[in-house]
N, C-alpha and C positions, 0 to 999 in steps of 0.2 A: 540880107538873106541872099539874094544871088549874088553879091559881091564875095560872101562867103565861098559859095558853092564854085565860084569863078575863078577863086585863088588856091581853092583844094584841087579843082583840074588842072592847075599849071601846076601845082607841086608835085600833083602825079606825075605830069607827062616829063618832068625834070627827074624826078626818080627812076621811071622808066626806063630811062635814057642812060644813065648814070651810075644809079645805085645798081650793086651786085647783090645776087640773088635771088635774081627773077624765076620764077616759077611761074609756069604755067598748065595747070591739069583740068581734065574734064572728066565730069560725072554725069553719068546718064541714066533720068529719073523716070520713071513712067507711073503714072497717077489716071486717076478714074474721075471724071468730074463729081462734084461735091467732096470730094477728100479735099482733105488739108495736107501741105507737105513742109517740114521743116530743113531748110536747107543750112547746113551748120559750117561754121566760120573754124572749128580745131581751134580755137584760139579763145582766152578771155582779155578781154580789152583792160588796159592801163592807161598810164599817162603818156605813153611814147607810141598808141597804135590810134590808127583813125583807119574807119572800115567806110565803104562803101558798097550798095548796090547798085548794079546797072539792068533794063532789060529794053531792047530796041534802042539801045544809044542812051537811054534816060535814064536818070537816075532815080532812083525809087527808096531809097534809103540810104541816111548817112549817120553814122557817129564818129565826132570828132575826137583827137586824143585823149583829149581833157573831160568827156563828158558834158561841155559846157555846152554843144549843138546837136541835137538828136532830131532827124525828121522822117517821114516815110510821106510816099507817094504825094498826095496832093499838097501836104507841108515842103516837100523839096522841090516842087513845082506845080506854082499854082495852075489849075486848067486841067492837069491831067487826070482824068475820070477813071481809067480801065481797074484799078486796085482800090477803088475807095471802101473805107473801113475792112478791108478785107488783108490789109498786111500788119504781122505784127513783130516788132524787133526786140531782141531779147539783147538788154543794156548792158548785162556782163558778158556776154560772148559776140555780141553781133549778128548772132542766126538770125534769120528770114522766115517768117512764117508765112506763106500764100494759104488763107480759108477761103472754102468753098470756090474750088478752082475750076477752072470753066475752060474751055476747046481752044478760048483764043488768050487765052494765059499759058500754052504751048509755047516755047522758044529758049534761046540761052540766056541764063541767068550769068552775071558776072560780077565775082567779088572779089574786091581790090582790098587790100589791108597793106598800109603803109606805116612803117615805123623807121628802124635804122635801114631796113630794105625794103625791096617793092616786091608783093605777091599776088598772084593774079589766080583765081581758080574760077574754070565756068560748067557751069550746071546748064545741062540740055533736059530740059522737061518736056515729055510728051505725055500729053491729056487725051485720052479716051472718052467713048460714051458712057454716060451714068449708066449701072445696071439695073435693068428693072429690077421689080420686088418680085420673089419667087414665090408662085402659088402653092397653098397646101391644102387639100379638102382633106376630110373623112368623117367617120362616124365617131358617136363619142365611145369611149372605150379603149380603144386604140392607142397606139405611140407612134410618136412622128419625131424626125430627126432633122434640125435644121443645120445643113452642112456649109462649113465655112467656108468649102474648097479649097483650103490650102493645110501644107504642116506647119504649125506654130514652131516658131522660134524659141529659145529658153527665155530672149530678153524681150521677146513681144508680149504685149499685155490686151487681152481680151475683156470686153465688157460688153453684155446681154442687157437689153431694155426691151418691156413690154408697155404699148401705148405709153411710150416715153419715159416710163418708171424706170427704174436700176432693177435688174432682178438678180445681177451678179457683181460681188464687189472685188474677188481675186479669185484665184486657184483651187483656193481651200473653203469659200464660201458663198455660198449660194442663197439668194433670195432675202437680202437683208431688211428689205423694208416689210412693216408688221403687215399690212396687208396682204402685199406681195407673199410672205408664208403664210397666210390663210389658203390663199389660192390656190400654191402651186406646194403645199406643204408635202414633202417627200414624195415628187413628182418631178423634180428635177435632176437630170446627171448631165455634169458637162465631160467633155473629152478634151484630157489634157495635151494628147499630141495633136490636135485639130483646132480644138476651141469649139468644136462643134457642140449644139445643146439639143439634149431628146428631153420630149415630156411624156410621160405614160400616164395612162389612165385619163387620157384625155377628155374634157368636159367643154359643152359650149360657151360657159364663162372663160374659154380658153382661147377663144378666138379675135383676134387683132393684128396690131401690126407689130412685128420682133424688129429690132434690130440691133445688130451686130456690130461692135466698133473694136476694130482691132491696130493696136499701133504697133509698128512695124518699124525696127530700130536697127540703123546702120551709122558706120563712123562717119559718114559724110552728111546723110541725109534721115528724116524719120517722117514715115506717114500715117496719117490716122485713115483708114478706109473703112468704108461704113457699108455693108450689104443689108438689103429687107428681108423681111420674110412675111409673106401674108397668109395666116392661116385660118381657116373657116370649121368648125368641126359642128354637125349638127345632128339633130337630135335621132338617137338610134332606134326609135320608136319606144316599146315598152320597158322598163328600167326592171333589173335582176330583182328587185322588190317589189314590183308591179305584178312578175309574171309570176313569183311565188303564191304572191295573196291570191292570184287565179284560181292556181292549182291547189291550195286549201280550199278554197270555195266549191271549187267541182268536186273534188273529194269528199266535203259534206255532204254535198247536195247529194253525191252519189250514195253516199253512206245511209244517208235518212233515207232515200228511196229505196233501196234495200229493206231500212230497219221497218219502213211502212210495208212494204211487200210481207214480211216475215207477220207480222201482227195481222193481215189482213188474212193471211192465209189458216191462223189461229183462230181469229172468229170464226171464220167459215168452218173449220172443222167442229168446234164447240157447238154450232147451230143447228137442233133438229130438224130433221126432214119431216116436214107435215105429211100425215097421211093421207087417203081420200074415205071418205065417210063410208063408201060402200063397200071400202076393207071388210069395215067392221061387221057387219052383216053376211059377209060372206061365209059360205057353208061348202063343204065338202059333200 
C-alpha cells in the first residue's frame, strides 16, 4: 500500500512539472461544527483518471485510475486518526464528504486529478462553533414558528425531525409518519421560501427537540446543515371544554336557586295567617 502511494506521488510530481493544463483554483467553504460537507470534484472517474485528496500534506483519500485501489484516512495512512470513520469517498466522482466536522478540521483540502493532464483544486474550509439549540416556551393553544434563519434556494432540500422522527418528506408533503400525522394533524405549515416550520394550536405533547436539516448545494460543494430547536409547551390551565362545563354548572345552579325562590314565595303566599284567639271574642 505504501509503495502504491509512493509511486502515485512520483507520478503526480512528474505530471505537475511536464503535463500541460495545470489548473489551481481555490474555493472557500464555511460550515458549522457537526455539519457535514461534500467537496465536489466535478468529474466522473474512468479508466484514465486517478484522484487524490490531501489535508495538511497528508493523503486522506485516493482512487486509482482503474478503481483497483481506493482508500480513505487510516487506510491511506496507518495511524492517522483525525478523520476516523468520518470520511466518505464517492467512487463514481471522487467527491469527498467530511461528516460531523469539528473546528480542528479547518484548513486547506487539496484535490489532485491525474489523467492526460494534471489539475489541482484547493478547498479552504472554515469551521465555526456549533449553534446552541434555540429555546421556545409557550402556553397551550398558541402558535410558534421555528425559523431557519436563511432564504432557501430552489435546489436546497429541507427536512424536519421531531424527537428524531421525520415530520417532513418534501416541500409538498408534511408529516408522513402515521404517529406523526395523528400528533400534528393539520397543525403544521412549511414556508417554501425559508424552510421555516410553524406549529399551530400547540399542545403539551408538542414539547421536545425539533431538528432542521438543510442540504445546501453548490457546484463546488454541498453542506448538510443542522439547526436545533427546544420547544416547551405548558398547560394553559383550564381547557375551553372545562371552562364551558363550569359555566353550564354555574348557570344550572343559579337557575335552580331562582326556581327554588319562586316556589318558596308561592308557598308562603298560599299559607293562611293564624288568628289570635282573642280576635274571635272581640266586640265593638
